[in-house]
C-alpha positions in Angstrom: -63.4 61.6 126.6 -63.0 58.0 125.4 -63.7 54.7 127.9 -63.4 54.6 131.2 -62.4 51.7 134.0 -62.9 50.9 137.4 -60.0 49.5 139.2 -60.6 48.7 142.7 -58.5 45.9 142.7 -55.7 47.7 144.7 -57.9 49.3 147.5 -61.0 47.3 146.9 -62.4 43.8 146.3 -61.5 43.5 142.8 -65.0 43.5 141.3 -64.4 46.4 139.0 -67.8 47.5 140.2 -67.3 51.2 142.3 -69.0 49.7 145.4 -70.4 52.4 148.7 -67.2 52.9 150.8 -64.7 52.2 148.6 -61.6 53.4 147.0 -61.1 53.3 143.3 -59.0 54.2 140.6 -60.8 55.3 137.3 -58.5 54.5 134.4 -59.8 57.2 131.6 -58.8 57.0 127.6 -57.7 60.5 126.8 -58.1 60.6 122.8 -56.5 62.7 120.6 -59.3 63.5 117.7 -57.0 66.4 116.4 -54.7 66.6 112.9 -51.5 67.4 115.3 -49.5 65.8 118.1 -50.1 67.3 121.6 -47.7 67.3 124.4 -47.6 67.9 128.1 -51.3 67.3 128.6 -52.9 67.0 131.9 -55.8 66.7 133.1 -57.9 67.1 135.8 -61.8 65.7 137.3 -64.3 67.6 139.1 -67.0 66.8 141.5 -69.8 68.4 143.1 -71.2 65.4 145.1 -70.9 65.0 148.4 -70.4 61.7 148.7 -67.5 61.4 146.7 -63.7 62.4 147.7 -61.5 62.9 145.4 -58.2 61.5 146.7 -56.5 62.5 143.2 -57.9 64.9 140.7 -55.2 66.0 138.2 -53.3 63.3 136.2 -50.2 63.6 134.1 -51.2 62.0 130.7 -48.4 63.5 128.8 -47.2 63.7 125.1 -50.4 62.2 122.7 -49.4 61.9 118.9 -52.6 62.5 116.6 -54.7 59.6 116.6 -54.0 58.2 119.6 -54.8 57.9 123.8 -53.4 58.2 126.8 -54.6 57.7 129.9 -55.3 59.4 132.8 -55.4 58.0 136.6 -57.9 59.4 139.5 -58.2 58.2 142.7 -61.5 58.6 144.2 -63.7 57.5 147.3 -67.5 57.0 147.7 -68.9 57.4 151.3 -70.3 54.1 153.2 -73.3 56.1 152.8 -74.1 55.9 148.9 
């Protein structure tokens, strides 16, 4: 997994922090550090935390040429109790 960004500009207050009770997109850079291109890449996010709801736990990344990145986006909500 590469870098990630918490994007709360659509559903939250736009401060790029995941606050209690907020819905955010987690955007993850997926790196192909192999020696050949990869095709039809899918990513999946798991959590067993009772305070997190995964609104979308799969993301289609697509094709990633070797040495490059793709993006996976997941929509998640934290409980107001967190």
